[in-house]
N, C-alpha and C positions, 0 to 999 in steps of 0.2 A: 428570584431564583436560589431555590437550594441546590448546594453540592453538597456531595458526599465524599468524606475523604475516607480512610480506610486504614485503620489502628493496626490492622496485623496482615501479616501476609494472606493468613486461613483466611479475615473477612473480603479480602481482594477475589482471591479466587470464587469465594463461593458468590462474591457478585457478578462477577464473568461469567459463572457456568450457571447464573441464574439468565443470563442474555445469549443462551448455547454456547460457550465458547468453554473449552476445554482447557485451561493452560499446565502447561509443565511445571513443576516445584523449583526448577532454577531459573526459569523464566518467571516465575511470578515473585520471587524474590528482588529480585531487579527492574523489575516494574513498578515494586512497591517502596523503592529504594528512588527510582526516580523520582514519584509524587512526594516522602520526603524530603528530598534536596533540591528539591525544584529543578532539576537539570534533564536536558533535553536528553531522550534515548535513542540510540541509534539502534535499527534493528537488521542487519544482514542473513543473507541466507537466500536461497533458490525461489525462482516463482513459485508462487502455490502452497505454501507454507503455512498459513494464513498470520502474518504479518500486518496485512491489514486491516483484516477484519480483527484481529486484535484493536488496534486502536480506532476501531469502530466500536466492539463490545465493552472497552474502558472506558468510551466518551459517554455511553446510555448507562451502562454500572455510574458511575457519579456524577451523571446529572448535566454533564457541562455539553454545551454546542461542540459539533464537530465542525472546523471551518479546515477542508481539505485544498490544499496543493499539489495538484499530480503534473510533475514536473514530464517536460520531453526535450530534445534535444531542440537546443533555439529558445528554451525560455530565458526574457531579459527581465530587468527590470522592472518595465514599465505591466508583466505580464503577471509579476511575483509581488512585489511591493504595491507601488500605487502609480496612477496617471492625473493628470489632468483634462477636466471635462471642456476641452477646447472650443466645443461647438457654445457651451454655456456662456465660457469666458467670453468670447467674441460678440455675444447678441448683447451683454454686458455691453460693454464696451462702446457698441452700436447704441446703444438707448443713453449713454450717457457722451455723446459724440456731442450733439448741439449746446451741451452746457460746458464743456470745456473749451470747446472751441469759441464760446465768447467770455470766457474766462481771459483764454489765452491773448484775445484780441486788445487786450487793455492795457498789452506791453509793447512798447516801443520798439525794442529790437528781437530777432529769431534767438538771440542764447538765454534776453532774457524770458522768452517763453517757453524756451526749452528745458532752463533752469526750473521755472514753475510746475513744469508736466513732472520733470522729476519729484518736484517735491507733494505733486498731488499724490493722494491716497483714493486711488481708484479700488480698490477690494478686490483686483482682479485674483490673488493668487494669497483663497482663504482657504480655508476648512470648508467653507461651504463647495468650492468648485473643485475639490477632492474626490478624486475615485480611489477607494480604498480595494485593492488585492490581497489576496488572503495574508500574504505577513501583513502586512498592515491592520487588517480588518479582526485579526487574534491581538495585535497592540491596543486597537484602540476597543474594543468591546467594552462595556460597563462590566459583563458578568461573563464569569469563568469560561474557559473554551476549553478544549484540544484540538492542538495546529495539527494536521499531519500532512508533512511535506513526503509526497508519495514515492519513489524510484527516484530518488534523488541521484544515484548514479546514471540517470539520463542525462544528466546535466554536464556542463564544462564547470572548469574550477574555478572560473572567473563568475560562476552563478552562487557558487559556494561559499565563495568571498562574501557577496552580498547578504548570505543568511547569515554572517557571522554575528553579526551588532544583533540581530536579533534571539540567535542562538548566547550569547554570552551574554548583554546586558538587558533584555529583554525590552530592545526598547528599537526605534528607527529614527533613523536624522532626515527630514525633508530640508534641502536647504534655503529653499524661500520662504518654510516657516519656523525651522528649527529643529528643535528635538521631541519625540512621541514616546513617554515610557509608558510600557506596560496600565494599562485602566486597571485591570483587574490579573493573576499572576496566571496565562496560562501554559497548560502542558505540552509539552512538543517530542512528539513522534516523527522519526527517522525514516522512510525504510531502504532497502538496496536489496538491488537483485543480486549483486555481484558483477556486473556486466565491465564494469573498470574497480580502480583500486581511487578511494578520496582521499581526499586531500588530509596530512595531519594535522595540518589548523582546524578543519571538521571535527575529527575525532577526539581531539584534545578535548574539544567544550560539550564530550558528551557523551553518558554513558553506553557499553557496547554490548552487544547479545548476540550470537551468532545463534542464528535458529534452523534445525534442520528439522527432515522430516521428521515423525512421531514416527514411534513401534507400532509392531502393529498390534498389541495388545489395545494401545490406546486409540490408535486410528479408529480400529472396531467404535469405541465406545464413541467418538467423535461422530463417525457415518451414524451411530446408533442415537445420538443426541439431533442431528438434521434431518435425519430419515425416519423417525421411529416405527413408520409402520410395514418397513422392509423388514424380514426375517434375519433372526442372527445368522442361520445357515448361509444366508444370499450377501451378507456383509463379508460372512469371512471368508467365503469363495471370494469375492472381489477384493479384499482389504489383501488376499497373499497374491493373486494375482497382480495386483500397481507393485505390489514388494519386489513380485520379481522383477519386474519392468523398469523397475529404479535401480536395479543392479545390471541392468544394461549400460551401453555407451550410446544411448539416445541422444538426439538435440536437446530435445526437454521431455523431463522424466513427466507422471501423471502428480497434477495437483491433489489436494484433497478437497478440493471442489469439484472436479472432475470426474473423482472415485466416488464421491456422495453420487451424481448424477449415474454412473455408474450400475451405484449399486439400485437408483430405484428405477432403472432402466432394465436391466436384471431381473428385478421382482416380478417387473410388469409383462415381461418376455416369457417366463414363468409361468403367471401366473394363465398365461394366455395360451399356451401350451406353444409359444414359439420359439421352441429352443433351438429349429434348425439356424436361424438368423444370430446365435447369441457372441457367434464367433467375431462378426465383423461389426456387431452393434456394440462390443467391449470395446475394441479395442480402437475403432473411431472415435469414439468418446473419451478414450483416455491417450490417446497417441492422436498426434496435427499434425507429425511432416510424415509425408513418404516415404522416405528413407528411412526413419525409423519404424513404420510401419514392416519394412521387409524386415530389416534387423528380429523386428518383434515377432513377428510370424515365422522366422527360420528358429527364432532360441527356443520358443513356445511348445513347440512341430518337432522338437529333437526331446530323444529320450530324458529321462532325469539322472539316470548317471549311465557316462559316456566311459566308451571305457578307455584306457590309458592312451594317449594320445590322438583322440579322437577329435573330432568340432564339426563343427556348422559347417556347410563348405560356404566360401566366400560367395562362388557361381550360384548362388537361391537355392543349391539342393537340400531336402532334409531328409529324412528318415519317416514314414506314413504315419500318419496320427493327426488327430484333431486339437486344434487351439481347445476346444470346450472340455474335451475327455482330459487331456493331457494336464492343462492350466487352472481348469475353471472347472471343470467336474467333480474333478478329484481336491479340489480347492480343501475340505475342511482336514484332510489327512495334511496338504502340506502347510496349512497355518499352521496346525502345531510343532511343524517341523520349523516352521519360520520361528516361532515363540520361544523354543529352547535356542 
């Protein structure tokens, strides 16, 4: 398999754009350096800003196989590195049992038989019985790969320590077999949603970039690429609404993928003339917690220009007004203000 390398940042940006991923200039420089320097890249930022999608697009653009380790609380070495196929090992030993028993019967004492058994090579701990998990699979792959360690902040520091050898040396040590060095040089991307602080040891081994939500102008371009059938005016309205929601103290702000879904939904509802249900539909697509829905409803129903000292009532009382009329129907005007 032929893999593509990128001689310049522009080449990388164009290749990612061909995969439907519009990358910021600053991030493109860091990704390009990670590929040139053969260093792991750690992407930190809120959920839904495109960290995982970048890894997928980069793998596709470079022609590399994507190997993904989805992290979660309680992840251990057997799920991340490797484990032994105990069932096949047991079957192998059972097949050799009669022969081993015959050979050991020739020894006069138990100690001699035990020593002979220790010297015998039964082939239980060999690569044939090894089950590679994502980290070892990336090391053992004969073709170049991209290893995505997704949401590493969900694991604990002990699991981070297990990954250090892979990140720093591109190798995995198996006590029974020795050290496996990368057969090809995998690119490594780690993502974190900032749910906890990562260890200095892990950060020291990686290039780092803090990924933020895109500007309204860039997000409109992203939505237009991913939802080409949606009208520009609808995209502008939905992006403006998402920008306002992200300014609120929500438990979870709308992700880019949710904005894309909301734009498609708004387009369908408008085409069908079902604008009466637009308020609830858009908020349901972009907000996933009941408390957030209440906060957004109060904020979006409030007038755009509150007098000094006025605020939204904590009891949920708001001035009369429709979310659509104030936050969506007038979205083009608000979008223009957001760009400024």
